[in-house]
N, C-alpha and C positions, 0 to 999 in steps of 0.2 A: 335417490337410488341411482340416478343417471350416472353420477361420477364413478360408481362402482364398476361400470362396464367400459369406461373410456380407454382402458389400457390393455386391450385385447392382445395386440402384437407384443407389447412389453411383457404381459403376463405369460404369453407363449414362450418368449425367449427365456424368461426366468425359469419356467417349467423345464425347458430343454436343458438349460445349464445345470439345474438340479439333478436331472437324470444323468447327464454326462459325468457329474461329480461322483456318481456311484461306481464308475468304471475305474479299476486300478490302472495305474501307469500314466494316465493323462496328465499333462502339465499345463495346458493352455486351452481356454474356451473364449471365443470371441465372435462377434459378428463378422461375416465374410466381407472385408473391405478391400479385397484384392491383394492381401498380404503375400500370397505365394504365387502371384501371377506375373511378377517382374523378375526375369531370370538374372538381371544384372545386379540386383541388390539382394543382400541376405535378408530374408523375411524377419521382421521384428517380433517373432513368436518363439515360444519354447516348444520343443518336440518331445514326445508326440503330442499333438493337439487337435482341436476341432474348430472349424470355421463354419458358422451357421448362417443360412439365408432363409428368410421366411417370406413366402409369396401367397397372396390371396388370388388363386387362379380363376375362381368363378364365385360370384356372389349373386344371390337373388333375394328380392324383397319378400318378406313373409307377413308384412303388415305393421302398421304403427311405427314405421321408421326402423324396424328390426330387419337385419339381413342374416341369412344363413350362408356361410362362406366355406368353400372347399379350400383348404390350405395345403400348399406344397412346401415342405421343409427340406432343404438340402444341407446335409452335414458332411463337410469335407474332412475326412480323417487324414491328417498330415503326419508323415513319418519321415524323419531324416535317415535315409537309407544308404549305407556305404558297404554293407557286407556282401559276401558272395552267397550264391544259392545253388551252385552246381552240384552234381551228383557225386563228385569226388571228395566232398567234404566229410569230416568226421560228423557222425549223427548229432552229437550234442551241440556242435557249433552251428550246424544247419538248423537245428531246432531254435537256437537263440536268434539266428538271422531271419527266421520266419515268424518271429513273434508279432510282427505287424498284422499277420492274418488273424491272430487272436484278438488284437486290438480292434480291428474292423468288425469281427464277429461279435465281440462283446458290446460294441456300439449298437449293432443291429439288435442284439438280444435285450438291451436296456430299453428299447422303444417298441419292438414288435408286440402288439396287443396291449400295450400299457395305456391306461385310461385314467385321467384325472378329471372328474366331472365338474370341478370348479373352474376349469379353463377350457377344456375341449369337449365337443359333443359326441365324438366317436373315437374309438381307440386308434392309436398310431398304427399305420400299416405300411410296410415297405412296398414301394412301387418300382424301385430300381436300385441298382448298385453297380457302378462302373469305375474302373481304374482309369485315371487320366494318363495320357501319353506325355511323358516329360523327359527332359534331358539334363536335369539339374541335380540329380541325386536324391530328390524327394519322391516318396511314394505318396500319392494322393488318391484316395478312394472316395467317390461321392456317393453317399447313401441318401436316397430320396424317399421321403416319407410323406404320407398323406393323412389328414385328419379333417374334421369339420369344426367350425366355431360358430357361435351365435354372436353376432356383433350388435349390441344394443346401444352403442354409443350415440346414435342419432335418434334413439327412441323418443316417441312422444307419449304423453300420458293418455 
């Protein structure tokens, strides 16, 4: 039964990807490998998309090699943004140009309170959401979630 628990981070990424696939309009899901952090090169991703980082921010032993871990998940919602958003625009064009707000909100809604007991111990909860300051035409909003997992990969019988 030990093998069943060895892929906690992998299982978590697959769960996150499955949730993201429920959101309409998304074209790319990937681990965050710095794809949008280099201003000189065009990122090799399709827009809009999500870049995911998973971090075990604290872990504590609960016996027999099992650890309870608090997990922080950062989902960067990335939108290629070239439209205007000023108040002189026609309402329908402004609405179209502001669709990225819906994209970010739908990402939040796909996770807030969601619980899959086969992977996580507590429901996802949002602990932060910030827009990155950028000068490259991309809108990037980092949604930070928290959950807990039981890591039994080092468990002893």
